[in-house]
N, C-alpha and C positions, 0 to 999 in steps of 0.2 A: 670878212675873210675873202681874199681875192680868189679869182677862178684859178683852177689848176691848168697848166699848159699841157697840151697833147704833144708827144714827141712826133714830129712830122715824118721823120724817117720811118718810124714804126707804123704810122698810119698809112703810108704808101705801100708797105710790105704785107700787112695783115688786114683781113676783113672779117667781120663777125657775122655769122649766119643768124637766122631767125631763132634758132634753138640755143644760141649762145656758144656754138663751137667756133673756133678760130681757123680760118683758111689761110693758106700761104701758097705762093708760086714756088714750085720745085726748082732747084738749082741744076746747072749742068746742061742747059740747052741753048747756050749763046754762041759758042764757037767750038772748033775741033769736033765736028759732028760726024766726020767720015769714019772714024774708028769705032763709033758707038753703033750698036745694033739697032735695027728698026724697032724691035720690040721695046728696047730701053728708051728710045726717043719718044715712042708713042705713050709710054707710061709716065714720062716726065712732063707731058703736055697737061695732064690733069692736075688739079690743085690738091694739096695735101691738107690734112687736119692735124693740128697740134695736139700733143698729149696734155693731160691735165696738169702735170708738173710744169710744163712750159707755159700753159695758159696763165698760171699764177704770176709769172714774170711779165707777161705781156699786159696783164691787167693794170699794172703799175704805169706802163707807158701810155696806155690808152684809157684815161680815166672816165671819159663820157661815152664809151662805146658799149659798156656792159650795164 
């Protein structure tokens, strides 16, 4: 049986924590920042955690990360 290939685009977007949760970078902090509030920009800096339903989809794309 050949090795499964990792989807490289997904590997660049998601990272798995030690406890098995999936982190991702939040969207909306690239351009048009003048109309966004400081509080909103500050909260977008932190990474988000995927829900369990989304983790099932990502597990297919990242076979050797879990």
